[in-house]
C-alpha positions in Angstrom: 3.8 -18.1 11.2 5.6 -15.4 9.2 8.4 -14.9 11.7 7.2 -11.3 12.3 4.3 -11.9 14.8 1.8 -12.3 12.0 2.4 -8.7 10.7 3.2 -10.0 7.2 0.0 -12.1 7.1 -2.0 -9.1 8.2 -0.4 -7.0 5.4 -1.3 -9.7 2.8 -4.9 -9.8 4.0 -5.2 -6.0 3.8 -3.2 -5.3 0.6 -2.8 -8.6 -1.3 0.2 -10.6 -2.2 3.7 -9.3 -1.4 6.2 -8.8 -4.1 9.4 -9.4 -2.3 12.3 -8.0 -4.2 15.8 -9.1 -3.9 17.8 -6.6 -1.9 20.2 -6.3 -4.9 17.3 -4.9 -6.9 16.6 -1.9 -4.8 18.6 0.1 -2.2 17.3 0.6 1.3 17.0 4.4 0.5 15.0 3.8 -2.6 12.8 1.3 -0.8 12.1 3.8 2.0 11.1 6.4 -0.5 9.0 4.1 -2.6 7.1 2.6 0.3 6.4 6.0 1.8 5.0 7.1 -1.5 2.8 4.0 -1.8 1.4 4.4 1.7 1.5 8.1 2.6 0.8 8.8 6.3 0.8 5.1 7.2 4.4 4.2 7.7 6.2 4.1 11.0 10.0 3.7 10.8 11.8 2.0 13.7 15.5 2.8 13.6 17.7 0.4 15.4 21.0 1.5 13.8 22.7 4.7 12.6 20.3 6.9 10.7 22.3 7.1 7.4 19.6 5.6 5.2 16.9 7.8 6.7 19.0 10.9 6.2 19.8 9.9 2.6 16.1 9.3 1.9 15.2 12.8 3.3 18.0 14.4 1.2 17.0 12.5 -2.0 13.3 13.0 -1.8 12.0 16.3 -0.4 8.5 14.8 0.1 9.7 11.7 1.9 9.4 13.1 5.5 5.9 14.4 4.9 4.8 10.8 3.9 6.0 9.2 7.1 3.6 8.8 10.1 6.2 8.3 12.8 9.9 7.7 13.4 11.0 5.8 16.5 14.7 5.6 17.1 17.3 4.2 19.5 19.2 7.3 20.3 20.7 7.9 23.6 20.5 9.3 27.1 21.5 12.4 29.0 21.5 10.9 32.5 23.7 7.8 32.0 26.7 6.4 30.2 25.8 5.5 26.6 27.2 2.5 24.7 30.3 4.4 23.5 33.4 5.7 25.3 31.8 9.1 25.6 29.4 10.2 28.3 25.8 10.5 27.2 26.6 9.1 23.7 24.7 6.4 22.0 26.3 4.5 19.1 23.6 5.1 16.5 23.8 8.9 16.9 27.6 8.9 17.5 28.2 6.9 14.3 26.3 9.3 12.0 25.5 12.6 13.8 24.8 14.4 10.5 22.0 12.0 9.6 20.6 12.3 13.1 
């Protein structure tokens, strides 16, 4: 019903109404930091793109990483061709290796 497999509905039942901000009101980095502070030890971040925002959040807020439960990322392979022109390279890591 919510387009996310019922997860938003479960969230509303557990925590109450959701205040959906316009993306222009808050950067992704600030959102990550804020949500990690509001729910320490409960947040799992699933990274499906380069890790730039995650790296910036860690750099901006020293406590950010301690507040995150898990990070799952799409990152590469060492036994096969990745999705770049370089062997064993995956785009998300290749695009921003410093953040990775």
